[in-house]
C-alpha positions in Angstrom: 0.0 0.0 0.0 1.5 3.3 -1.1 1.9 6.1 1.4 1.2 9.7 0.3 2.1 12.9 2.2 -0.3 15.8 1.5 1.2 19.2 2.2 -1.6 21.7 1.9 -2.7 24.5 4.1 -6.3 24.8 2.7 -8.2 22.4 4.9 -11.0 21.9 2.4 -8.6 20.9 -0.4 -6.5 18.8 1.9 -9.5 16.8 3.2 -10.8 16.4 -0.4 -7.5 14.9 -1.6 -7.1 12.8 1.5 -10.6 11.3 1.2 -10.1 10.5 -2.5 -6.8 8.8 -2.0 -8.0 6.8 0.9 -11.0 5.6 -1.2 -8.5 4.4 -3.7 -6.4 2.4 -1.3 -3.7 4.8 -0.3 -2.4 5.6 3.2 -2.2 9.3 3.8 -0.7 11.9 6.2 -1.5 15.6 6.0 0.6 18.6 7.0 -0.3 22.3 6.7 3.1 24.0 6.7 6.4 23.7 4.9 8.5 22.9 7.9 6.4 19.8 8.8 6.4 18.9 5.1 10.2 18.8 5.1 10.4 16.8 8.3 7.8 14.2 7.2 9.1 13.8 3.7 12.7 13.4 4.9 11.8 10.3 7.0 11.6 8.0 4.1 8.2 6.8 5.2 6.4 8.2 2.1 6.2 7.1 -1.5 5.1 10.4 -2.9 4.4 14.0 -1.8 1.5 16.2 -3.1 2.8 19.7 -2.4 1.1 23.1 -2.4 3.4 26.1 -3.1 1.7 28.6 -0.8 2.6 27.0 2.5 3.3 29.0 5.6 6.7 28.6 7.3 8.5 27.5 4.1 6.9 27.7 0.7 6.7 24.8 -1.7 9.8 25.9 -3.6 11.8 25.9 -0.4 10.5 22.5 0.6 11.6 21.0 -2.7 15.0 22.7 -2.5 15.5 21.4 1.1 14.5 17.8 0.1 16.6 17.6 -3.0 19.6 19.3 -1.3 19.5 16.6 1.4 19.4 13.9 -1.2 15.7 13.0 -0.6 14.4 11.6 -3.9 10.7 11.0 -3.0 8.5 12.0 -6.0 6.8 15.3 -5.6 3.7 16.5 -7.4 3.1 20.3 -7.1 -0.6 21.1 -6.7 -1.1 24.9 -6.7 -3.2 27.8 -7.9 -0.1 29.4 -9.4 -0.4 28.8 -13.1 2.4 31.0 -14.6 5.0 29.6 -16.9 7.7 31.0 -14.6 6.4 29.1 -11.5 5.9 25.9 -13.5 9.5 26.0 -14.8 10.9 26.9 -11.4 9.1 24.0 -9.8 10.1 21.4 -12.3 13.7 22.6 -12.6 13.9 22.8 -8.8 13.2 19.1 -8.6 9.4 18.5 -8.7 8.3 15.5 -10.8 5.0 17.0 -11.9 3.1 20.3 -11.8 -0.6 20.6 -11.6 -2.8 23.7 -11.2 -6.0 24.3 -9.3 -8.9 24.0 -9.8 -8.3 20.4 -10.6 -10.1 17.1 -11.2 -9.3 14.4 -8.7 -9.2 11.7 -11.4 -6.4 13.5 -13.1 -4.4 13.9 -9.9 -5.0 10.2 -9.2 -3.7 9.3 -12.6 -0.6 11.4 -12.2 0.1 9.9 -8.8 -0.3 6.3 -10.1 2.0 7.2 -13.1 4.7 8.5 -10.7 4.4 5.4 -8.5 4.6 3.0 -11.4 7.7 4.8 -12.6 9.4 4.1 -9.3 8.1 0.5 -9.1 6.3 1.3 -5.9 2.8 0.2 -7.0 1.9 -2.9 -9.0 0.6 -2.0 -12.4 -3.0 -3.3 -12.7 -4.3 -2.8 -16.2 -7.7 -4.5 -16.0 -10.5 -4.3 -13.4 -13.1 -7.0 -13.7 -16.4 -8.1 -12.0 -18.0 -11.1 -13.7 -18.6 -10.3 -17.3 -17.9 -6.6 -16.8 -14.4 -5.3 -17.3 -12.4 -2.1 -17.9 -8.9 -1.7 -19.3 -7.3 1.2 -17.6 -4.6 1.6 -20.3 -6.8 1.5 -23.4 -9.8 3.1 -21.5 -12.1 0.5 -22.9 -15.1 -1.1 -21.2 -16.4 -4.5 -22.0 -19.8 -6.1 -21.0 -20.6 -9.7 -21.9 -17.6 -9.7 -24.4 -19.0 -6.6 -26.2 -17.2 -3.2 -26.1 -19.3 -0.4 -24.6 -18.8 3.2 -25.5 -18.5 5.4 -22.4 -17.8 9.1 -21.9 -14.7 10.0 -19.9 -16.7 10.6 -16.7 -18.8 7.4 -17.2 -15.5 5.5 -17.4 -14.1 7.1 -14.2 -17.4 6.3 -12.4 -17.4 2.7 -13.5 -13.7 2.4 -12.6 -14.6 3.7 -9.1 -17.3 1.0 -8.7 -14.9 -1.7 -9.9 -12.2 -0.7 -7.5 -14.7 -0.9 -4.6 -16.8 -4.1 -5.2 -19.7 -4.5 -2.9 -18.8 -1.3 -1.1 -21.4 1.3 -0.7 -20.2 4.6 -2.2 -22.0 7.7 -1.1 -23.0 10.4 -3.5 -20.5 12.8 -1.8 -17.7 10.3 -2.4 -18.6 9.8 -6.0 -19.1 13.6 -6.6 -15.7 14.5 -5.2 -13.9 11.7 -7.0 -15.4 12.1 -10.4 -16.2 15.8 -10.6 -13.8 17.6 -8.3 -13.8 19.4 -4.9 -15.4 22.6 -6.3 -18.5 21.0 -7.8 -21.9 21.9 -6.4 -22.7 19.3 -3.7 -26.4 19.9 -4.2 -26.3 18.7 -7.8 -28.1 15.5 -8.8 -25.4 14.8 -11.4 -24.4 11.6 -9.7 -27.9 10.1 -10.0 -28.0 11.2 -13.6 -24.7 9.5 -14.5 -25.5 6.4 -12.6 -28.8 6.1 -14.6 -26.9 6.6 -17.9 -24.3 4.1 -16.8 -26.9 1.5 -16.0 -28.4 1.9 -19.4 -25.0 0.9 -20.9 -23.8 -1.9 -18.6 -27.1 -3.3 -17.4 -29.6 -1.9 -14.9 -28.9 -4.7 -12.3 -25.2 -4.1 -12.0 -25.4 -1.0 -9.8 -27.6 -1.2 -6.8 -29.2 1.7 -5.0 -28.7 1.5 -1.2 -31.4 3.8 0.2 -30.2 6.7 2.2 -26.5 5.7 1.6 -25.6 5.7 -2.0 -24.7 3.1 -4.7 -22.7 -0.1 -4.9 -21.6 -2.5 -7.6 -23.8 -5.6 -7.5 
């Protein structure tokens, strides 16, 4: 199980990322300032760091400089609202492995994290998720039902992948909304129910169960 350090001083974003990573099988630790980020990342206990630039104490650039200067090679993904070319270049040339700007979609962050972990041989590469006659290929982004390829939109695919990664587990609407649509999406929206209904039409109505008052689960 891979261990992720989240260095983010915005509690809402930190909680959103942490919940999403835990739902996908990662172990997480959160810190809200640069000094603690350096201390934790230097222990060797983490496989990857998700790092905000605007941290108190020491900013993200200083954190990376300190880690790389001490020979700490843990992969670092910068997640920041700073979207200038100058900041991007500074971050990457300073030792970050990836640079991602806010607002962001969780599925993209998750894909980047998995990519970095695969590159370091830290996480087994699983290409196909399957439940009975239902399967998705994560590399080709193809879904198959009863040996027939099913055409899915990008969000339908991410939704189906989420169900397949958590078989028989009830997923709340809040979990699904934050994972598939992002932390800044309107929590009062019925978009989850709409997409579940569309997905049922494509993969079979009996494959996704409604658990009243709780959410949905893969049958």
